C-alpha positions, 0 to 999 in steps of 0.5 A, a space after each residue: 691518654 698519652 703517657 709521659 715518663 719523666 727522667 727515666 733511666 733506660 736499661 736496654 743494651 739494644 737501644 741507643 738510649 741505653 743508660 741514658 736518662 730521658 723523658 719518654 712519651 707514649 701515644 696509642 701504644 707507640 713511643 712517639 718521643 724520647 728526649 730531655 724535658 719533653 713538653 707536656 700536652 696538658 692531657 698527659 698521664 705523667 709518671 715520675 719516681 725516685 730512681 725511675 728505670 724503664 726496660 723492655 717488658 719483663 717476661 715470667 717463664 714459669 707460672 701457674 694461673 689455675 685456669 681451667 680447673 683450679 680457678 679457686 686457687 687462681 684464674 687468668 684474670 687474677 693471675 694477670 693482675 699479679 703479673 702486672 703488679 710484679 712488673 711482668 708484661 708477659 707470663 708463660 703458663 704451665 700445662 698442668 691444668 684440668 684438663 691438661 693443656 695437651 691439644 690444639 683446643 686446649 691451647 686455643 682456649 687459653 689464648 682466646 680467654 686471655 686476649 683481653 687481659 692486661 698482660 700477654 699470656 703465653 701457654 705451654 703445651 704438655 710434653 706428654 699425654 696427661 703429663 704421664 711421661 710416656 707418650 708425646 703429644 701433638 706438639 706441632 698442632 699446639 705450636 701452630 695454635 700458640 704454644 710457645 714451648 713444651 713442658 711436663 710441668 713437674 713430672 718425670 719423663 721416661 728416657 725413651 720418651 724424652 729422646 723421641 720428644 727431643 727429636 720431634 721438637 727439633 724438627 719443628 724448632 720447638 723448645 722443650 723445658 724440663 724440671 730435671 729430677 729423678 722421680 724414684 729418688 724424689 718420691 715421698 721427699 719433703 725437703 732438701 736431704 741434709 742436716 735439717 731434714 735429719 734434725 726435723 725427721 723429714 724425708 729428704 730430696 737428695 741433690 743428686 736427684 737433680 744432677 742425675 736427671 740433668 746428666 741424662 737429658 744432656 746426653 740425650 740432647 747430645 745425641 738428638 740435637 735441638 735445644 733444651 731448657 732446664 727449669 728451677 735449677 737448685 744444685 751446684 752439681 746441676 749448674 756444673 753440668 749445664 755450664 759444661 754443656 754450654 762450653 761443649 756447644 749444646 743449645 742448653 739454657 736454664 732458669 732459677 726461681 728468685 726465692 731459691 737465691 734468697 732462702 735456704 733449708 735452715 728456714 724450715 726449722 719451724 715446719 712452716 709450710 709456706 717454704 715447702 717448694 719443689 725443688 726444695 730450698 737447698 743448703 747455703 752452699 747450693 744457694 751460693 753456687 746459684 748466686 754465682 751462676 746468676 752473675 757468671 751467665 750460667 743461669 739465663 733467666 729468673 722466674 717466679 715459679 708462681 704456684 698459688 695454693 688454697 688453705 686446704 692444701 697448705 695449712 695442714 701438717 707438713 707431710 701433707 702440705 702441697 708444694 708451692 709459693 705464690 710470690 710473683 708479685 715480689 719477684 723483683 724485690 726478692 731478687 734484689 734482696 738476694 743479690 744486692 748491689 752485685 746484680 747490675 740493672 743491666 744484668 737484671 733486665 737480661 734475666 727478667 726480660 731479654 733472655 726469657 723473650 729470646 728463649 721463647 721467641 717473644 723479642 721486642 723492638 729496642 726502646 726507640 721512637 716509633 717502637 711499640 711501648 711494651 715497658 716495665 718501670 722500676 726503681 731500686 732506690 725505693 722500697 715496697 711495703 707488701 701489706 696483705 691489702 695489696 696482694 693481687 693473688 687469690 692465694 696467700 701462700 706467700 711468706 713475704 706478705 706484710 714485709 718491707 722489701 727493697 725496690 719497687 715495681 712502678 708499673 708496666 705499659 703495654 697494649 696502650 695502657 699504663 698499669 701503675 702500682 700504688 
C-alpha cells in the first residue's frame, strides 16, 4: 500500500528539503514524490500528526536482544518490536550471547535469523575469545560475514591484546568498540563512588576507573593508528581525554546512554535496582559534563544500552542484582527530558541517525525522490503515556513504565512497510 506523510518537517542536513515541511509519498519502499499538498490516490495509508518530523532512520549502536542463549529475557523478534516502537530502523547487537558471537557461523546465525524482521539487525563480533580479554578473534572472517564492528561487551581487555587487536583491525578497516573501565578498580562495585555510595554503604565504582582505561586505550591508538569508539562514557575526565584526542587528530568517537544524561546517583537512595546500571549513574557534575559534551560535539552518538533482565536477576537484594536497564522504547523521550530545548532536532538526528550510521558504515541516501524509504517519524510537540500495556519488551526492568514523557515516536518506514505506534 502506498504511504503518504502529510505536512512532515524534514530533518536531514544532506537533503535539499532539510527543514522544509512537505508531503512525502512512499511506494514499494521508495520515495516517489515530495511536495506541497500531494494528491491522494485513494488507497494511500495517510500519516499525519501534530509537529510531525521525519528523518533518516535512527540506528541504536548498543543493545542486547538475548538470542541465542537468553531468549527468556529478550529475543530477536521481541527486540525488533521494541526497536521499531522506539523509532529505530536498525540496531547493533553486542556479542555477549550464549554462545558468544565470535565466529563466522555465529554472525551468520544472527544475520539469517533476523532477515525477516521489521528492522535491520547489525551484529557485533566478539573482540576476544569468549570475551576473556586475552586472545583476539578471527575478525576478518566475521567482518566478511556481516559483523559491523568488534566489541568485548562490558569486559576488560589486556593491554597487549588491545594493541594487537587495534593493529589487526586497522589492516581490515575494522572498528573496535570499548567500554573503558579498569577492571581491577571496578570489581565488586555497585554504584558510583561518592557521597551516596558512602551514605548507602555500597561499594563504589570510582570515576578514575574510566579515565585510566580511556587514557590507556588512547595511547595505544596513538601508537597503532586505526580507529576506536568508546561506549557509554560517564565521566567528565573521560570526556576531556576524548576531546583532546580528537583535537590531536586521532580517529576516536564515543557515545552515551540516554538515561545517563537524565539520571544521577542520588536516585539510588532507596536501593531501587531498576537504576543499577553499568557504568553506574554518576553524580550531578558528571551528568552536566555529559550534557555539555552532547551539545559541543564531543559525544558522537546517543544509545539505548538496552539490557533486558528477568525478575530473578533484578528483583533481588541490591548487591546481587544484575546491572542493566530496558529502555530502548523510551530513548527519544529520555533524551528530550534530559536536554529539553537546548537540543535542536538537527543535532538530535545527528546523534540518533547520521553519526551512528557513519561510524558503522550504514549510511543512507538523503531524503529525496527516488531514494530508499528508511525513515523515522517523530514529534517533539506530542507526549507519550508509557503504560505497561504498550511495553514491547519481554523485560520489565524499566523505571519509565507508566510515566508520561515528552515527545512521541510516531513510527518508522523501512523495508517497504510503515510501523506506526498507537
